[in-house]
C-alpha positions as CSV (number, residue, x, y, z in Angstrom):
1,P,-16.2,9.2,1.7
2,E,-17.3,11.3,4.6
3,E,-18.9,8.4,6.4
4,L,-15.5,6.7,6.7
5,M,-14.0,9.6,8.7
6,E,-15.3,8.3,12.0
7,Y,-13.2,5.1,11.8
8,K,-9.8,4.9,13.6
9,V,-6.6,4.0,11.8
10,P,-3.0,4.0,13.1
11,K,-1.2,7.4,12.7
12,L,0.8,7.9,9.5
13,I,-0.3,4.5,8.1
14,L,-0.5,5.9,4.6
15,Q,2.7,8.0,4.7
16,P,5.2,5.3,3.6
17,I,2.8,4.2,0.8
18,V,2.3,7.8,-0.5
19,E,6.1,8.4,-0.3
20,N,6.8,5.3,-2.3
21,S,4.2,6.4,-4.9
22,V,6.0,9.7,-5.3
23,Y,9.5,8.3,-5.3
24,H,9.1,5.0,-7.3
25,G,6.1,5.9,-9.5
26,I,5.5,9.6,-10.1
27,E,9.1,10.9,-10.2
28,R,10.1,8.3,-12.7
29,R,7.4,9.1,-15.3
30,K,7.4,11.8,-17.9
31,G,5.2,14.8,-17.0
32,K,3.0,15.3,-14.1
33,G,1.4,12.5,-12.1
34,V,-1.6,11.9,-9.9
35,I,-1.9,10.1,-6.6
36,S,-5.4,9.4,-5.2
37,I,-6.4,8.1,-1.8
38,C,-9.7,6.4,-1.5
39,G,-11.5,4.2,1.0
40,E,-14.4,1.8,1.3
41,L,-16.1,-0.2,4.0
42,A,-17.3,-3.7,3.4
43,K,-18.2,-6.5,5.8
44,G,-16.4,-4.9,8.7
45,V,-13.2,-4.2,6.8
46,L,-11.9,-0.8,6.0
47,S,-9.9,-0.7,2.8
48,L,-7.7,2.4,2.1
49,A,-6.1,2.5,-1.3
50,V,-3.3,4.7,-2.6
51,V,-3.4,4.8,-6.4
52,D,-0.9,6.4,-8.7
53,D,-0.5,6.8,-12.4
54,G,3.3,6.4,-12.2
55,I,5.4,4.0,-14.2
56,G,4.1,0.9,-12.4
57,I,6.0,-2.2,-11.6
58,E,7.1,-4.9,-14.0
59,E,5.6,-8.3,-13.4
60,E,8.7,-10.0,-12.1
61,S,9.5,-7.2,-9.7
62,L,5.9,-7.1,-8.5
63,I,6.1,-10.8,-7.6
64,E,9.4,-10.2,-5.7
65,L,7.8,-7.2,-3.9
66,R,4.8,-9.2,-2.8
67,D,7.0,-12.0,-1.6
68,S,9.2,-9.6,0.3
69,I,6.3,-7.9,2.0
70,G,4.8,-11.2,3.1
71,N,8.2,-12.5,4.3
72,E,8.7,-12.1,8.1
73,S,12.5,-11.9,7.7
74,F,14.2,-8.5,7.7
75,E,17.6,-9.9,6.5
76,D,17.5,-7.9,3.3
77,S,16.9,-4.2,3.4
78,K,14.6,-4.1,0.3
79,N,11.1,-2.9,0.7
80,F,11.7,-2.2,4.4
81,A,8.9,0.4,4.8
82,L,6.1,-1.7,3.2
83,K,7.4,-4.9,4.9
84,N,7.4,-3.2,8.3
85,L,4.0,-1.6,7.8
86,N,2.5,-5.0,6.7
87,R,4.0,-6.7,9.7
88,Q,2.8,-4.1,12.1
89,I,-0.8,-4.4,10.8
90,K,-0.7,-8.2,11.0
91,L,0.7,-8.1,14.5
92,K,-1.9,-5.6,15.7
93,Y,-5.0,-6.9,13.8
94,G,-4.3,-10.4,12.6
95,Q,-3.4,-12.3,9.5
96,D,-6.6,-11.3,7.6
97,F,-5.3,-7.7,7.4
98,G,-2.4,-6.0,5.8
99,L,-1.2,-4.7,2.4
100,N,-2.0,-5.7,-1.1
101,V,-0.1,-4.4,-4.1
102,E,-1.5,-4.4,-7.6
103,S,0.4,-2.8,-10.5
104,Q,0.7,-2.7,-14.3
105,F,3.9,-1.6,-15.8
106,G,3.4,1.7,-17.7
107,K,0.0,2.4,-16.1
108,G,0.5,2.7,-12.3
109,T,0.2,1.1,-8.9
110,C,-2.5,0.6,-6.3
111,V,-1.5,-0.3,-2.7
112,T,-4.5,-1.3,-0.5
113,V,-4.4,-1.3,3.3
114,R,-7.0,-3.7,4.9
115,L,-7.9,-2.9,8.5
116,P,-10.8,-3.9,10.7
117,A,-13.4,-1.2,10.9
118,V,-13.1,0.2,14.4
């Protein structure tokens, strides 16, 4: 929405999420796909969502992804971009902010970035 354009967000914050949507979701499905970016403001929190209609993530892999993103260790190289992005958001804004991943296999994925409304 136009009224959200006045809020500040870190540069390129959505880039790795959109890139993952293309590479892991859209390119692996049959036919064309759609990636949407939307935002909303509620109770001082700016939520930016990247939604795709790609192949989605199987439940077991989704659990592993969420665990990996929330884990502070960088010992494994899996999910580096999302893990790093989540970590940077939490370091800058606090533990109430960061990434959330929702997905349904065969239907698509939604990654939401929660930031303070500044």
